[in-house]
C-alpha positions in Angstrom: 127.1 -9.5 56.3 126.5 -13.1 57.0 125.9 -15.0 59.9 129.5 -16.3 60.4 131.0 -12.8 60.0 128.6 -11.3 62.5 129.6 -14.3 65.0 133.4 -14.2 64.6 132.9 -9.8 64.4 130.5 -10.3 68.2 133.5 -13.0 69.2 136.3 -10.8 68.5 134.5 -8.0 70.2 133.7 -10.3 73.7 137.8 -11.1 73.4 138.9 -7.7 73.2 136.7 -6.6 76.6 137.6 -9.6 78.5 141.3 -9.1 78.1 140.5 -5.7 79.2 138.7 -6.5 81.8 141.4 -8.4 83.2 143.8 -5.6 81.9 142.2 -3.5 84.6 142.3 -5.9 87.2 145.8 -6.5 87.1 146.1 -2.8 87.2 143.3 -2.2 90.1 145.4 -4.6 91.9 149.1 -3.6 91.3 147.5 0.2 92.0 146.2 -1.6 95.7 149.8 -3.2 96.2 151.4 0.0 96.1 148.7 2.1 98.2 149.6 -0.7 101.0 153.1 -0.4 100.8 152.9 3.2 100.9 150.2 2.8 103.8 152.8 0.7 106.0 155.5 3.4 105.2 153.5 6.1 106.7 152.8 4.3 109.7 156.2 4.1 110.2 157.1 7.4 109.1 154.6 8.3 112.4 155.9 6.2 114.3 159.7 7.7 113.6 157.9 11.2 114.2 156.6 10.1 117.5 160.1 8.9 118.5 161.7 12.4 117.5 159.0 14.1 118.9 159.6 12.6 122.5 163.8 13.7 121.9 162.6 16.6 121.1 160.6 17.4 124.6 163.8 15.2 125.9 166.6 18.1 124.9 164.1 20.2 125.4 164.3 19.7 129.3 167.6 19.5 129.0 168.0 23.3 127.9 165.3 24.3 130.3 167.0 23.0 133.1 170.7 24.4 131.7 168.8 28.0 131.2 166.8 27.7 134.7 170.6 26.6 136.4 171.9 30.1 134.8 169.2 32.2 136.1 168.4 31.6 139.1 171.7 30.0 140.3 174.0 31.8 138.6 175.4 28.3 137.2 178.2 29.3 134.4 180.4 26.1 132.5 183.5 25.6 133.9 185.9 26.5 131.0 188.6 23.9 130.1 191.4 25.1 132.8 188.5 24.4 135.3 187.9 20.9 135.1 190.0 18.3 136.4 189.6 14.7 135.1 190.8 12.2 138.0 191.8 8.8 137.1 191.6 5.6 139.4 195.2 4.6 140.7 197.4 2.2 138.2 195.2 3.6 134.7 196.3 6.4 132.8 
């Protein structure tokens, strides 16, 4: 094999290696961007979960009050016939 052919082969190998480095760097950056997006989404979901947990505890407190009112004070929800809607005069 002549020196020129060897140099050409080595140049080709260097170019292929350089292209693979560029390709793998691009892939790594693309995957890192996707990771950041998913982490941002996870943080948003954590915030939403916290809000929903707070809302659930609020509704749970309401149910506890209603349960206590019916058990201890024997309070009942009025029937539709027992409810009277009063409007200010002049309004219908």
